[in-house]
C-alpha positions in Angstrom: -1.1 -8.8 -14.7 -3.0 -6.2 -12.7 -1.1 -6.3 -10.3 1.7 -3.3 -12.1 -1.9 -1.5 -12.3 -2.7 -1.4 -8.5 1.0 -0.7 -8.2 1.1 2.4 -10.0 -2.3 3.6 -8.1 -0.9 3.2 -4.9 2.9 4.5 -6.1 0.9 7.6 -7.2 -0.8 8.3 -4.5 2.4 8.2 -2.5 3.9 10.8 -4.6 1.1 13.0 -4.0 1.1 12.0 0.0 4.8 12.5 0.3 5.2 15.7 -1.7 2.1 17.6 0.5 4.2 16.9 3.2 7.0 18.2 1.7 9.2 14.8 1.7 11.9 14.2 -0.3 12.0 10.6 -0.1 10.0 7.8 0.8 11.0 5.2 3.5 8.6 2.6 3.9 4.9 1.8 2.0 2.4 -0.4 3.8 -0.4 -2.0 2.7 -2.6 -4.2 3.5 -4.1 -6.6 0.2 -7.1 -8.7 0.4 -7.0 -12.6 -0.5 -9.9 -11.8 -2.3 -8.4 -9.1 -4.4 -6.4 -11.8 -6.8 -3.9 -10.3 -6.1 -0.3 -12.3 -5.9 2.0 -11.0 -3.5 5.0 -11.2 -5.6 4.0 -9.7 -8.3 2.8 -6.7 -6.1 6.6 -6.2 -4.8 7.7 -7.1 -8.8 6.0 -4.0 -10.1 6.5 -2.2 -6.6 10.4 -2.4 -7.6 10.4 -2.1 -11.3 7.8 0.5 -11.2 10.0 2.8 -8.5 13.4 2.3 -10.6 11.1 4.9 -12.8 12.1 9.0 -12.7 8.6 9.3 -12.6 8.5 8.1 -9.3 12.3 8.7 -7.3 11.1 9.7 -4.3 10.3 6.0 -4.1 13.9 4.4 -4.9 14.7 2.5 -2.4 12.0 2.2 -0.3 10.7 -0.8 1.5 7.6 -2.6 0.9 5.6 -4.2 3.7 1.9 -6.1 2.8 -0.4 -7.9 5.2 -2.2 -10.1 3.0 -5.9 -10.4 4.9 -7.9 -13.6 5.2 -12.3 -13.6 3.6 -14.3 -13.0 6.6 -17.6 -13.4 6.0 -21.1 -12.9 7.9 -24.4 -15.8 7.3 -27.4 -13.1 6.5 -29.3 -16.5 7.3 -28.0 -17.1 11.2 -24.9 -14.1 11.9 -22.4 -16.5 12.0 -18.9 -14.9 11.4 -15.7 -17.2 10.2 -13.3 -16.8 7.6 -12.6 -18.9 4.6 -10.6 -19.6 1.5 -11.6 -17.6 -1.6 -13.6 -20.8 -2.7 -15.6 -22.3 0.1 -18.0 -19.4 1.7 -20.6 -21.6 2.5 -21.7 -20.5 6.0 -20.1 -23.6 8.4 -23.0 -23.2 11.0 -26.2 -24.0 8.6 -24.8 -24.2 5.0 -26.1 -20.9 3.4 -25.2 -19.4 0.8 -26.2 -15.9 2.0 -22.9 -14.8 3.0 -21.6 -11.2 3.1 -17.9 -10.5 3.0 -16.5 -8.0 5.5 -13.2 -8.8 5.3 -11.1 -9.5 2.3 -11.8 -7.3 -1.0 -9.0 -4.0 0.4 -6.4 -2.6 -0.8 -5.2 -0.3 1.4 -2.5 2.1 2.2 -2.0 2.1 5.8 0.8 3.9 5.6 4.1 6.2 5.1 7.2 6.6 6.1 8.6 9.8 4.6 11.7 11.4 5.1 11.4 15.3 5.7 14.7 17.5 5.6 14.4 19.4 8.7 14.4 23.1 8.4 17.7 24.0 10.1 19.2 21.6 7.4 17.2 23.7 4.5 19.1 26.6 6.1 22.5 26.1 6.4 22.6 24.4 2.5 21.4 28.0 1.2 23.8 29.8 3.7 26.5 27.9 1.9 25.1 27.9 -1.7 24.9 31.6 -0.8 28.6 32.1 0.0 30.3 30.0 -2.0 28.0 31.9 -5.0 29.4 35.1 -3.3 
């Protein structure tokens, strides 16, 4: 199940970005996943849920996962036609050529991350309450 490895990399990148932004939690992660990666959407979701429950990925606990599966699209190197296809039928529908170039469907990218960043005023108030409680 390579989806677990994929999602581990995704969550590592999400956690790093969230920490750099000063976030205290991740609300939503949006991914684009090409069908040609052979990643299975349900397995990606399962891996995300399982990993986000781990202490290592505490910032992602309870986060929503949005996945857009990208259909394969190729360009014929003979006649220049661009066309959508499935994973197995890549021949050019115009001229029948095998000489094609995949232009979409192999991506695996983080499109966006929504995070919760605490307000400075709230932090100041919390710090003041903590100081007055200690006194």
